[in-house]
MARLUM-374077 format. One line per field, with one value per residue (C-alpha): x, y, z. Coordinates in steps of 0.02 Angstrom, whole numbers, always signed. Example, Ala and Ser with C-alpha at 12.3 -4.5 7.8 and 13.67 -1.06 7.14 Angstrom:
2
px: c(+615 | +684)
py: c(-225 | -53)
pz: c(+390 | +357)
***
This chain:
284
px: c(+9128 | +8953 | +8901 | +8951 | +9105 | +9274 | +9445 | +9607 | +9780 | +9822 | +9862 | +9754 | +9828 | +9887 | +9750 | +9784 | +9688 | +9745 | +9925 | +9918 | +9833 | +9969 | +10106 | +10029 | +10006 | +10182 | +10250 | +10162 | +10236 | +10410 | +10389 | +10329 | +10465 | +10599 | +10518 | +10517 | +10698 | +10747 | +10632 | +10530 | +10413 | +10377 | +10344 | +10221 | +10135 | +10110 | +10049 | +9921 | +9863 | +9829 | +9756 | +9571 | +9538 | +9349 | +9365 | +9471 | +9356 | +9207 | +9308 | +9346 | +9481 | +9365 | +9510 | +9551 | +9399 | +9510 | +9691 | +9686 | +9668 | +9842 | +9930 | +9982 | +10065 | +10215 | +10257 | +10149 | +9994 | +10024 | +10064 | +9906 | +9793 | +9879 | +9872 | +9684 | +9668 | +9763 | +9685 | +9504 | +9505 | +9583 | +9437 | +9310 | +9407 | +9422 | +9232 | +9183 | +9319 | +9435 | +9312 | +9177 | +9302 | +9384 | +9214 | +9166 | +9331 | +9325 | +9138 | +9186 | +9336 | +9230 | +9088 | +9207 | +9273 | +9097 | +9056 | +9217 | +9173 | +8996 | +9058 | +9195 | +9064 | +8968 | +9115 | +9100 | +9254 | +9326 | +9369 | +9365 | +9347 | +9534 | +9579 | +9666 | +9639 | +9744 | +9739 | +9646 | +9549 | +9381 | +9403 | +9474 | +9328 | +9209 | +9299 | +9291 | +9103 | +9077 | +9182 | +9079 | +8916 | +8971 | +9077 | +9010 | +9033 | +9210 | +9344 | +9474 | +9645 | +9699 | +9882 | +9999 | +9885 | +9854 | +9666 | +9526 | +9346 | +9202 | +9214 | +9046 | +9101 | +9266 | +9173 | +9050 | +9196 | +9274 | +9109 | +9083 | +9261 | +9244 | +9080 | +9153 | +9308 | +9201 | +9096 | +9252 | +9325 | +9185 | +9212 | +9303 | +9488 | +9500 | +9580 | +9541 | +9512 | +9384 | +9464 | +9347 | +9201 | +9290 | +9297 | +9111 | +9080 | +9176 | +9073 | +8910 | +8947 | +9016 | +8852 | +8750 | +8846 | +8828 | +8647 | +8571 | +8681 | +8655 | +8728 | +8843 | +8897 | +8845 | +8927 | +8841 | +8674 | +8690 | +8733 | +8586 | +8470 | +8541 | +8518 | +8346 | +8291 | +8372 | +8287 | +8119 | +8141 | +8182 | +8033 | +7920 | +7989 | +7959 | +7778 | +7749 | +7821 | +7714 | +7554 | +7599 | +7632 | +7464 | +7375 | +7476 | +7436 | +7253 | +7231 | +7349 | +7337 | +7173 | +7264 | +7264 | +7430 | +7448 | +7583 | +7583 | +7601 | +7790 | +7789 | +7827 | +7744 | +7610 | +7589 | +7408 | +7396 | +7434 | +7314 | +7172 | +7281 | +7251 | +7420 | +7449 | +7631 | +7752 | +7833 | +7940 | +7984 | +8084 | +8149 | +8110)
py: c(+13069 | +13118 | +13057 | +13174 | +13240 | +13188 | +13236 | +13209 | +13284 | +13232 | +13372 | +13392 | +13339 | +13463 | +13436 | +13486 | +13650 | +13707 | +13668 | +13767 | +13916 | +13919 | +13909 | +14047 | +14163 | +14131 | +14154 | +14321 | +14386 | +14332 | +14405 | +14575 | +14581 | +14548 | +14672 | +14810 | +14771 | +14797 | +14944 | +15013 | +15119 | +14978 | +14859 | +14981 | +15008 | +14821 | +14799 | +14939 | +14868 | +14698 | +14763 | +14793 | +14978 | +15009 | +15160 | +15062 | +14910 | +15019 | +15090 | +14924 | +14843 | +14699 | +14575 | +14655 | +14564 | +14409 | +14466 | +14559 | +14392 | +14338 | +14488 | +14504 | +14635 | +14535 | +14360 | +14352 | +14413 | +14276 | +14143 | +14175 | +14162 | +14010 | +13920 | +13947 | +13891 | +13731 | +13689 | +13714 | +13713 | +13541 | +13453 | +13544 | +13508 | +13323 | +13312 | +13425 | +13395 | +13520 | +13604 | +13639 | +13694 | +13820 | +13882 | +13908 | +13990 | +14119 | +14146 | +14204 | +14304 | +14399 | +14419 | +14493 | +14613 | +14670 | +14699 | +14798 | +14906 | +14940 | +14995 | +15104 | +15210 | +15242 | +15335 | +15229 | +15249 | +15381 | +15254 | +15312 | +15217 | +15243 | +15139 | +14978 | +14808 | +14650 | +14476 | +14311 | +14342 | +14352 | +14177 | +14112 | +14179 | +14099 | +13933 | +13960 | +13982 | +13837 | +13727 | +13780 | +13743 | +13575 | +13510 | +13610 | +13474 | +13432 | +13475 | +13598 | +13606 | +13788 | +13768 | +13817 | +13839 | +13670 | +13693 | +13629 | +13682 | +13640 | +13715 | +13803 | +13897 | +13945 | +14013 | +14106 | +14187 | +14242 | +14313 | +14411 | +14476 | +14529 | +14619 | +14713 | +14758 | +14818 | +14928 | +14996 | +15037 | +15162 | +15256 | +15424 | +15413 | +15228 | +15256 | +15185 | +14999 | +14927 | +14753 | +14702 | +14722 | +14610 | +14480 | +14502 | +14487 | +14323 | +14259 | +14312 | +14237 | +14078 | +14059 | +14093 | +13964 | +13824 | +13865 | +13909 | +13858 | +13691 | +13543 | +13504 | +13684 | +13836 | +13779 | +13610 | +13689 | +13817 | +13682 | +13577 | +13727 | +13768 | +13592 | +13583 | +13742 | +13685 | +13515 | +13596 | +13707 | +13560 | +13462 | +13612 | +13624 | +13438 | +13448 | +13601 | +13513 | +13361 | +13465 | +13551 | +13383 | +13316 | +13466 | +13449 | +13264 | +13293 | +13437 | +13389 | +13199 | +13169 | +13054 | +13048 | +13032 | +13037 | +13096 | +13081 | +13225 | +13215 | +13231 | +13047 | +12963 | +12837 | +12695 | +12667 | +12500 | +12586 | +12733 | +12643 | +12570 | +12631 | +12707 | +12776 | +12716 | +12720 | +12562 | +12657 | +12831 | +12961 | +12935 | +13070)
pz: c(+5514 | +5450 | +5276 | +5136 | +5226 | +5162 | +5222 | +5131 | +5143 | +4966 | +4844 | +4687 | +4521 | +4391 | +4262 | +4082 | +4070 | +4242 | +4198 | +4036 | +4121 | +4254 | +4122 | +4015 | +4165 | +4226 | +4050 | +4030 | +4194 | +4141 | +3966 | +4027 | +4160 | +4028 | +3908 | +4039 | +4083 | +3900 | +3862 | +4007 | +3901 | +3778 | +3923 | +4000 | +3832 | +3805 | +3984 | +3963 | +3797 | +3874 | +4039 | +4065 | +4032 | +4022 | +3907 | +3782 | +3787 | +3740 | +3597 | +3515 | +3621 | +3667 | +3678 | +3846 | +3919 | +3917 | +3907 | +4073 | +4162 | +4104 | +4182 | +4364 | +4473 | +4530 | +4586 | +4742 | +4651 | +4522 | +4652 | +4753 | +4601 | +4529 | +4696 | +4700 | +4520 | +4557 | +4725 | +4671 | +4481 | +4460 | +4544 | +4436 | +4276 | +4325 | +4339 | +4194 | +4067 | +3983 | +3864 | +3990 | +4123 | +4006 | +3950 | +4133 | +4178 | +4038 | +4067 | +4241 | +4177 | +4051 | +4176 | +4303 | +4170 | +4123 | +4307 | +4324 | +4174 | +4236 | +4407 | +4333 | +4244 | +4405 | +4481 | +4638 | +4747 | +4632 | +4497 | +4317 | +4152 | +4126 | +4279 | +4226 | +4306 | +4291 | +4366 | +4355 | +4516 | +4426 | +4358 | +4523 | +4624 | +4499 | +4526 | +4714 | +4722 | +4601 | +4715 | +4865 | +4774 | +4705 | +4849 | +4996 | +5126 | +5077 | +5204 | +5140 | +5223 | +5242 | +5196 | +5277 | +5429 | +5514 | +5508 | +5397 | +5366 | +5251 | +5077 | +5090 | +5246 | +5166 | +5013 | +5124 | +5214 | +5049 | +4988 | +5148 | +5147 | +4965 | +4998 | +5145 | +5044 | +4898 | +5011 | +5095 | +4925 | +4899 | +5061 | +5056 | +5084 | +5045 | +4875 | +4705 | +4695 | +4577 | +4582 | +4722 | +4604 | +4479 | +4618 | +4649 | +4463 | +4459 | +4606 | +4524 | +4355 | +4433 | +4528 | +4370 | +4270 | +4398 | +4439 | +4271 | +4126 | +4033 | +4126 | +3979 | +3952 | +3852 | +3690 | +3697 | +3741 | +3600 | +3473 | +3531 | +3513 | +3341 | +3274 | +3354 | +3265 | +3102 | +3108 | +3147 | +2995 | +2883 | +2948 | +2913 | +2735 | +2708 | +2769 | +2660 | +2508 | +2545 | +2551 | +2387 | +2305 | +2365 | +2286 | +2126 | +2104 | +2142 | +2019 | +1879 | +1880 | +1971 | +2089 | +2278 | +2369 | +2556 | +2675 | +2863 | +2987 | +2970 | +2781 | +2752 | +2604 | +2650 | +2522 | +2466 | +2557 | +2722 | +2710 | +2800 | +2936 | +3112 | +3146 | +2973 | +2987 | +2844 | +2777 | +2658 | +2606 | +2696 | +2871 | +2997)
***
């Protein structure tokens, strides 16, 4: 077998984040089913409130950008998405860790929702901003393309079909199928279906995350940037205070004091030294 290709019939583990996502999605389906059985109108109202409705999102219901991903139209819709989450998401979570995996997953979920909203306002395929969308497919498609990019040469067993293929070819097939379905959704007589564009949004944002986001995740990169800017500001304040103190000592006390380029005090004995290093004073 060529280098870089691996083949295994072992099933992926149920990693912690994947397990909780599966349980939450299954729990939401059960809860809404029971709620509709008790009070059909109330069940429909709750389902609509948690679904992705572009008009409502733009009028303040921003929580729908996430909550829609926990709702599904029946058992088989749920089972298909959760199978994909388990089969492909577990490997990514094992390599990235829980925090980064969840950040990535919801990055794709929200990205798919934003794509969905944008398309709904174009009127493509007869879809309106009042059309609701549910399902975790945006996040699953993001996971799928990430798996293809990270583990492209890995053999994937197409259960229950006794056939395997490289992950990158499987992902390419899904992308092509989704593109064709999205284009078909806009043809006259096809009917309303903006969900395909949510799938494309998940693929796009999954690609963006893997290709362009910080290797340790957005949250880590943002915190590093924040502390970098904060430390630069403090260093600037220290240098500014040092310059003011030099002027003050020179004018008020006729005494020369010296600070280095970092704002650290330089003892008189070290002023003439080549490196201008500091033996004492503040630590940068």
